[in-house]
C-alpha positions as a Markdown table, in Angstrom:
| # | Residue | x | y | z |
|---|---|---|---|---|
| 1 | Met | -3.2 | -85.4 | -34.2 |
| 2 | Thr | -3.1 | -82.8 | -31.5 |
| 3 | Ala | -0.6 | -80.0 | -31.6 |
| 4 | Pro | 2.1 | -80.0 | -29.1 |
| 5 | Val | 1.6 | -77.9 | -26.0 |
| 6 | Ser | 4.2 | -75.2 | -25.7 |
| 7 | Ser | 5.8 | -74.3 | -22.4 |
| 8 | Ala | 6.9 | -70.9 | -23.5 |
| 9 | Pro | 5.2 | -68.0 | -21.8 |
| 10 | Ala | 2.4 | -66.2 | -23.7 |
| 11 | Ser | 3.5 | -63.0 | -25.5 |
| 12 | Pro | 2.2 | -59.8 | -23.8 |
| 13 | Gln | -0.9 | -58.3 | -25.1 |
| 14 | Pro | -0.4 | -55.3 | -27.3 |
| 15 | Gly | -1.6 | -52.0 | -25.9 |
| 16 | Phe | -0.8 | -49.3 | -23.4 |
| 17 | Leu | -0.6 | -51.3 | -20.3 |
| 18 | Arg | 1.4 | -54.5 | -21.0 |
| 19 | Leu | 1.4 | -55.6 | -17.4 |
| 20 | Arg | 0.4 | -59.1 | -16.5 |
| 21 | Ser | -0.7 | -58.3 | -13.0 |
| 22 | Val | -4.2 | -57.0 | -12.7 |
| 23 | Ser | -3.4 | -55.6 | -9.3 |
| 24 | Leu | -0.6 | -53.5 | -10.7 |
| 25 | Arg | -2.8 | -52.2 | -13.5 |
| 26 | Phe | -5.5 | -51.3 | -11.0 |
| 27 | Ala | -3.0 | -49.5 | -8.8 |
| 28 | Leu | -1.7 | -47.5 | -11.7 |
| 29 | Val | -5.2 | -46.5 | -12.9 |
| 30 | Tyr | -6.2 | -45.6 | -9.3 |
| 31 | Gly | -3.0 | -43.6 | -8.7 |
| 32 | Thr | -3.7 | -41.7 | -12.0 |
| 33 | Leu | -7.2 | -41.0 | -11.0 |
| 34 | Phe | -6.1 | -39.8 | -7.5 |
| 35 | Val | -3.5 | -37.4 | -8.9 |
| 36 | Cys | -6.0 | -35.9 | -11.4 |
| 37 | Ser | -8.7 | -35.5 | -8.7 |
| 38 | Ala | -6.1 | -34.0 | -6.2 |
| 39 | Ala | -5.0 | -31.5 | -9.0 |
| 40 | Leu | -8.6 | -30.6 | -9.8 |
| 41 | Phe | -9.3 | -30.1 | -6.0 |
| 42 | Phe | -6.3 | -27.8 | -5.3 |
| 43 | Ser | -6.9 | -25.8 | -8.5 |
| 44 | Phe | -10.4 | -25.2 | -7.3 |
| 45 | Ile | -9.1 | -24.1 | -3.8 |
| 46 | Trp | -6.5 | -21.9 | -5.4 |
| 47 | Trp | -9.0 | -20.3 | -7.8 |
| 48 | Gly | -11.5 | -19.6 | -4.9 |
| 49 | Thr | -8.7 | -18.2 | -2.6 |
| 50 | Ala | -7.4 | -15.9 | -5.4 |
| 51 | Gly | -10.9 | -14.6 | -6.1 |
| 52 | Leu | -11.5 | -13.9 | -2.4 |
| 53 | Leu | -8.2 | -12.1 | -2.0 |
| 54 | Glu | -8.9 | -10.0 | -5.0 |
| 55 | His | -12.4 | -9.1 | -3.7 |
| 56 | Gln | -10.8 | -8.1 | -0.3 |
| 57 | Val | -8.2 | -5.9 | -2.0 |
| 58 | Glu | -11.0 | -4.2 | -4.0 |
| 59 | Gln | -13.0 | -3.6 | -0.8 |
| 60 | Ala | -10.0 | -2.1 | 1.0 |
| 61 | Ile | -9.2 | 0.2 | -1.8 |
| 62 | Thr | -12.9 | 1.3 | -2.1 |
| 63 | Leu | -13.1 | 1.9 | 1.7 |
| 64 | Asp | -9.8 | 3.9 | 1.5 |
| 65 | Ser | -11.0 | 6.0 | -1.4 |
| 66 | Arg | -14.3 | 6.8 | 0.3 |
| 67 | Ser | -12.5 | 7.9 | 3.4 |
| 68 | Leu | -10.2 | 10.1 | 1.4 |
| 69 | Phe | -13.2 | 11.6 | -0.5 |
| 70 | Asn | -14.9 | 12.4 | 2.9 |
| 71 | Ile | -11.7 | 14.0 | 4.1 |
| 72 | Trp | -11.5 | 16.1 | 0.9 |
| 73 | Glu | -15.1 | 17.2 | 1.3 |
| 74 | Glu | -14.5 | 18.2 | 5.0 |
| 75 | Ser | -11.0 | 19.7 | 4.8 |
| 76 | Gly | -10.4 | 20.5 | 1.1 |
| 77 | Pro | -7.2 | 19.8 | -0.9 |
| 78 | Thr | -4.9 | 21.0 | 1.9 |
| 79 | Gly | -6.4 | 18.6 | 4.4 |
| 80 | Leu | -6.3 | 15.7 | 1.9 |
| 81 | Thr | -2.7 | 16.5 | 1.0 |
| 82 | Met | -1.8 | 16.3 | 4.8 |
| 83 | Val | -3.7 | 13.0 | 5.2 |
| 84 | Ile | -2.0 | 11.5 | 2.1 |
| 85 | Asp | 1.5 | 12.5 | 3.2 |
| 86 | Asp | 0.7 | 11.1 | 6.7 |
| 87 | Arg | -0.4 | 7.8 | 5.3 |
| 88 | Leu | 2.7 | 7.5 | 3.1 |
| 89 | Glu | 4.9 | 8.2 | 6.2 |
| 90 | Gln | 3.3 | 5.3 | 8.0 |
| 91 | Asp | 3.5 | 2.9 | 5.0 |
| 92 | Val | 6.6 | 1.0 | 6.1 |
| 93 | Asp | 6.2 | -1.8 | 3.6 |
| 94 | Asp | 5.9 | 0.6 | 0.6 |
| 95 | Asn | 2.5 | -0.9 | -0.5 |
| 96 | Ala | 0.5 | 2.2 | -0.8 |
| 97 | Leu | 0.1 | 4.2 | -4.0 |
| 98 | Tyr | -1.4 | 7.7 | -3.8 |
| 99 | Leu | -1.5 | 10.5 | -6.4 |
| 100 | Leu | -3.4 | 13.8 | -5.9 |
| 101 | Ile | -3.4 | 16.1 | -8.9 |
| 102 | Asn | -5.0 | 19.4 | -9.6 |
| 103 | Lys | -7.3 | 20.2 | -12.5 |
| 104 | Asp | -4.3 | 20.8 | -14.8 |
| 105 | Arg | -3.0 | 17.3 | -14.0 |
| 106 | Lys | -0.1 | 18.7 | -12.0 |
| 107 | Trp | 1.2 | 16.8 | -9.0 |
| 108 | Val | 0.0 | 17.9 | -5.5 |
| 109 | Ala | 0.7 | 14.9 | -3.2 |
| 110 | Gly | 1.4 | 11.3 | -3.3 |
| 111 | Asn | 4.2 | 8.9 | -4.2 |
| 112 | Leu | 3.5 | 8.6 | -8.0 |
| 113 | Ser | 5.2 | 11.4 | -10.0 |
| 114 | Glu | 2.5 | 11.8 | -12.7 |
| 115 | Trp | -0.8 | 10.4 | -13.9 |
| 116 | Pro | -0.3 | 7.0 | -15.4 |
| 117 | His | -0.8 | 7.0 | -19.1 |
| 118 | Gln | -2.6 | 3.6 | -19.1 |
| 119 | Ile | -5.4 | 5.1 | -16.9 |
| 120 | Thr | -8.4 | 6.7 | -18.4 |
| 121 | Ser | -11.2 | 8.3 | -16.4 |
| 122 | Asp | -14.0 | 6.0 | -17.7 |
| 123 | Gln | -12.6 | 2.7 | -16.4 |
| 124 | Arg | -12.8 | 1.5 | -12.9 |
| 125 | Trp | -9.9 | -0.9 | -11.9 |
| 126 | Phe | -6.5 | -1.1 | -13.4 |
| 127 | Asn | -3.4 | -3.3 | -13.0 |
| 128 | Leu | -0.6 | -0.8 | -13.1 |
| 129 | Pro | 3.0 | -1.9 | -13.5 |
| 130 | Val | 5.2 | -0.3 | -10.8 |
| 131 | Gln | 8.9 | -0.5 | -9.9 |
| 132 | Arg | 9.6 | -1.3 | -6.3 |
| 133 | Ala | 12.8 | -2.2 | -4.6 |
| 134 | Phe | 14.6 | -3.2 | -7.7 |
| 135 | Ala | 11.7 | -5.4 | -8.9 |
| 136 | Gln | 8.9 | -4.9 | -11.3 |
| 137 | Asp | 5.6 | -5.4 | -9.7 |
| 138 | Thr | 1.9 | -5.0 | -10.5 |
| 139 | Ala | -0.5 | -2.9 | -8.4 |
| 140 | Lys | -4.2 | -2.8 | -8.5 |
| 141 | Val | -5.4 | 0.8 | -8.7 |
| 142 | Arg | -8.6 | 2.7 | -8.8 |
| 143 | Pro | -8.7 | 6.3 | -10.1 |
| 144 | Met | -11.0 | 8.8 | -8.5 |
| 145 | Leu | -12.0 | 11.8 | -10.5 |
| 146 | Cys | -14.0 | 14.1 | -8.2 |
| 147 | Arg | -15.4 | 17.6 | -8.0 |
| 148 | Arg | -16.5 | 19.2 | -4.8 |
| 149 | Gly | -20.1 | 18.2 | -4.1 |
| 150 | Thr | -20.1 | 15.1 | -6.3 |
| 151 | Ala | -19.7 | 11.5 | -5.3 |
| 152 | Cys | -16.8 | 9.5 | -6.8 |
C-alpha cells in the first residue's frame, strides 16, 4: 500500500533564512552585500580625506614656522614678537596658537601662557589639548627650538 498524500504545507527548512521565496532571499543577500560594500567604500573615502587634511595642516604649519624663522633671522626677537602679535590680532576665528619664549622659558609673545608640559624638544608633532570658547579641543602643534644661525 501507498502512504496517503498529505495536503499540509511542508515545514520550513531549519536555518538562518527560513524564507520560501528564492527572490526574497536573493534580495536580502544582495542588500546586505550592497550595504557592506557601501560602508567599505565610504570608510575608504573618509580615511583618504582625513589623511589629506592632516597632511595639508602639517604643510601649513611647516610653512608658517619657516616664515617665522626667516623673520626671526632678519629682525630678531623684537621683529618676531611684533609679527606674532600682528598675526594674533588678525586671527578672528581663534585658530592660531603661538608661543615665543626666551632661553629661560619665560613668556615673550603669543597666546599660550607657558610652554606645554607634554611637549619635549626631541619630538616633531604633538596633539595638544586646548580650551577654546567653553569647549575642550585638540590642536596640532610643532615646537621650534632655534638658535640664531641654525635651521629649525
